[in-house]
C-alpha positions, 0 to 999 in steps of 0.5 A: 329319756336320753341324757344331753351329757354322759361320762361314757355312752356305750352304743350297742346292747349285745352281750360286748355293750352290755357287760362293758356298761355293767363293769364300767358301772361298778367302777363308778361311772356314769353310763348310757347305753343305746341301741337301735333295737327294742329288747328282747329281740333276736339276733342271728348267732350260733347262741352258745357260751363257753365254760368261760363264757358262763364264767363271766355270767356268774360274775355279773350275777347273770347265770342265776337269772336265766330260768332253767328252762330257757338254757341248755347245758352243753358239756362238750363238742363234736366235730363231723369230718367231710370223710365222716371221722368224728371228733368228740371232746368234753370241756371237763374231760381229761386231756382238758382238765390235765392243763386247766386251772382247777376250779376256775372255769365252770365244767360246761357251757350253755345253749341259750337264745339271745332274746333271752341272754341279751335281755337278761344282761340289760336287765343287770346292766339297768340294776347296776345303774346304767341308763339304757335307752332303746330304739335309738339310731346312731346318725354321726359322731361328733367331733372337736377341731383336733379329731376327737370324738366328743358324742354322737348324733342320734335319731329316736321317734322323737326326732334327732338330738345330741348326746355329749360324752367323754368316751364313746364305746362301739359295741355295735357289732359286725357291721359297726357303724361307729367303726364305719364312721371313724373309718376303722372298718377293715373287712379281710379276704379271708375266709369270706363266709356267709351264714343262715341261723334258725331254730328248730324242734324234732332234730334227732340226736341232739344230746348235751354236745354242741355239734359242727358238720363240716363239709366241702362246701360249708358247715352247720352248727347244731346247739341245743338252746333250751327246751326242745329247741335247736339252733341250726346254723349254716355257714357257706362261702360268700359265693353263695349268698346271691343264691341265698337272697331270694329264699334263705329257707329254702336255700337251707332246707335243700342244703340239708336235704342233699347231706346223707348225715344231716338229712335222716335227723331232720326227716321231722324237724320243724322250724320255729323261727325265721331263717336270719342271714348274717355276715360276711365274716373276716373283720378286724379294725384298724385300731380299737381305740381313738381320741374319744372312742374305744372298740370292743366286742364284734365291732373290734374283730370277728373271724369266724364262727367256727368256734361260736366264741363270739358271746363269750369274747364279747363279755371278756372284751367288755370286762377289759375295757372298762377299767380303760374308760375310767383311766380315760376319764381321768386323763388330764391331756391329749397325751395322757389320753393316748397312753390309755388307748396304746395300753387298752390296745396292748391289753386286748391283743395279750388277752386274745392274740392266742385265741386268734391263732387258734382260730386261724389254725382251725380257719385253715383245717375247715378250709382244706378238707384233706387236712382236717380229714387227717386231724380228725382221724387223730382226734377220733382215736386220742381222745386226751388230745380231743378234750384238750382241743375242745378244752382250748375252744371252751376257754377252759385251757389257754390257747397256748396249750394247742400252739406248742410244736409237740401238741401240733405235730401229734395232731398230724403223726 
């Protein structure tokens, strides 16, 4: 049942929303989380968590709650360049561990379906005291005469009602309704890509590594997600959206069938889930906080799915935001609330700035096949450097480790 008033209202029940709600409840805050979906629900996503993402699950007590048969261990990543050169690195490889904080981050990531993960996260949020209400659509935000967000008008099967809140958290994803209502949503011109995602059985050669197959007209990510099921995600330029609109499954099948490297591995594969579309990607909110409202997860920023770090970033961002919600509730006036907003924006930037830089570096490489081919040849023969890059992708190693001029020089010499 929806409350009439609550200190913290979280909009969105994915990893970002569940994480911020759980951490806020652990800090003693009264939290209500709403989502338009009913869980478990499918979500187009790479469904991969890096070692740092696994650590976040361990902090929340969620990792051990995931049934073993619903999770696949991922020890590293393999990247196949357009030229055919193969890069393979491990999170716990020599090049990664040389720069990692030993024992702080688990040595492997996992693949897990969102139906499983999101349900587990919400279960733990409920157990922590969060009021979770499903099937709730946000209609409008409420503001006072000075522009401060004071609540939300929502719709359920029982009708429309208003929830008054001291703080609202937008954790409602890439197409955030809250960000749009606050006129904070901003979509970049580059890179503008869309994706098709499905689950398949019978894909040959899948082991304990995630895979990225980069081609001149897009890339395909493969990740085991429990049992013998593989997440298959095709990412292509937005200009292909019209071609896939009428028959997404046919577009995906035809794309793979044309690829000499992938087609033989899919010869006996069977699709076990619908093909779902998502995107376009490349979004960052103009601000991550206004008076009475905070953005986190994909609602705050999402560059490109190549690194597969969306879930991990959502969990980390949720954990980061919770103390600022407590500070906001204690704030005595507009000036003190403004200081909280500024502090949150600065903290989020400090946490993710190097990650954003690495993402853009990879975005340039993926968009320029000749550049990626050159880097791939170097990484294919320099396993230590490959481990370092994969360690950064898994957040075992700080992103700054690959942004040093000496490291970048090694990459192209």
